[in-house]
N, C-alpha and C positions, 0 to 999 in steps of 0.2 A: 458676664461676671461683674461683680461690684468693683469699685475702685479701691476698696479696702484690701490691703495686702497682709495685714496682721490683725490678730484678735486675741483678747485674753481668753484663756481656756475656761470654759464654763464651770469646771469642777475645782481646779487647783489654782486658778488665777494666773497661769503661765501665759506668756506671750508666744503665739504660734505663727510662723510664717506660712500662710496658706498656699503660696506657690510651691514651696518646698514639700509640703505634705500632700499637695494635690487634693486638698479637702473639698469635697463636694458640698454645694450649697444644699441645705436640708430641703428647701422648697423644691429643688429638682428631684430629690429622692422621693418626696411625697408625691410629686407628679407621676413618677414611674409607678408607685404603688397604685395610685388611682387609675392609671391608664391600663395596667395589666389586670385582666379580669379573673386571674387565678391567685388565690390567697389562702395560705394555711393559717389557722388560729390555734396556737398552743394554749391549753387551759380551758377550752370550750367544754361544757358539760351540759347535761340535761337539767341541772339544778336551776330553778327559776330565778334565783338570786345571782346567777353567774353572769358576769359581764361578757364572757366569751360566747355564751348562748345568745345574748342580745346582739352582739356583733354578727354572729352567724346568721341570725334571722334578718337583720337589716341589710347585710351585704347580699344575701341570697335574693331579697326583694329587688335589689338593684342590679340583678343579673350577673353577680359575681359567682364564680365557681369556688366554693369554700371547702377546704379540707380540714376538719377538726383534728387536733393532735392531743391525745390524752390517754395515758396507759390504763386509766381506770374506767374508760367508757367504750362501749361497742359502737354506739352511734349517737349523733346529736342532730335533732330535727330530721330524722330518717336519712342522714348522711353518714356513711361509714366513717368511723374514727380510726386513726392509726395510732399506735402506741408511742412512736418517737418520730422526730424530724427525719431520721434516716429512712423511715418507711414511707415517706411521701412519694407520690409520682414524680418522675424526673423533670416534668415541665413546670413545676411550681418553684418560683424564684422569690416569693414574698412570704414573710412570716410575721404575724402579729403576736406578740406575747401578752396574753391576758392572764398573767400568773403573778403571784407575789414575787418580789425581787429575790427572795431566798431560792427560787427555782430557776431564775434567769441564767445564771452561769452554766448550769447543767444543760439547759436547753440550747443555749448558744454553742456550747461545745459540740452538741449533736449536729450543728449546721456545718461544721468544718468538713470539707470534702464532699458536700452535697451541692446541688444546683442553687441553693438559697443565696441570693445576691443582696437582699435587703431585709433588715429586721426592724420592727417597730416595737419599741419598749413603751407600752402605753403609760400615760400619766393617769394616776388615780390618787386615792387618798394616800398621803405620805409620799413615798418615792415611786409608787406604782410598781411597774415592772423594771424600773431602771436599776442597773448595776454598773458601777464604774469599771469593774474588772471584765464584765461581759462586753462592755463598750470597747475596751482596749483589745480584747480578743477578736472582736469583729474587725476593728481597724487593722490589726496585724494580719488578718486573713482576707482583706479586701471585701468585706461585707459592709455595705452602707447601713447606717443607723439613723432612725428617727426616734426622738425622745422628747418628753416635755409636752406632749399633746395627746388628747384623746383622738383616736382615728376618726370618730364621727364628726369632728370639726371640719373634716375634708370630704368624708363620704356622705355625711348627713345633710340635713336641711334645718331650717327654722332656728330653734334655740341653740343648736350646735354651732351654726354659723355665727350667731350672736355671741356665744361664749368665746369663739375665736376672736371676733372683733373686740370684745371687752378686754381680753388678755393683750391683744396688740396695742390697744389704746392705752393700757396701763403699763406698757413696756415689760410685760411678763413672758416674752418669747425667748426660746433658746438663741444664743448668739449666732449659731450657724444658720438659723433660719433668717435672721435679720440682715444677713449679708447681701441678699438679693436686692437688686435695684428697684424691683416693683413687687 
């Protein structure tokens, strides 16, 4: 763990004592996402413009078992879709939200009482899937959160890795990520 024991809250500018909150370093949460080969993607659809579809294809190529979540779809890339997070198999602990932030609270609420341990609120145009109230709900229910990043910065190659390097170089990373020593 880093020597830093307090940090300004990324949203409200509050000072938070990390030891009291037992805040996990985002880098460790991302590592858990990458190492677990089972991931649900909320918002994936067959629409060619859908980022969830792109994630489904890319993660499947990398031997991840992807479970799409979308009440409006029967399947994505020949993978059966479930309508809600509560319908996911019990061995899935990771959920990527590829949805507008207006849907994030509802989907995070579905995570309560399920095996979901980690939620990734993707970074996109505008706020992406990030919702402050959903982040708070996750925290209250011991669900780890990743935000401020495109998942492909960690699951992908090439330009995705360059994009991460560029944001890191420019100091545009979430504070919880920057706590790690390396």
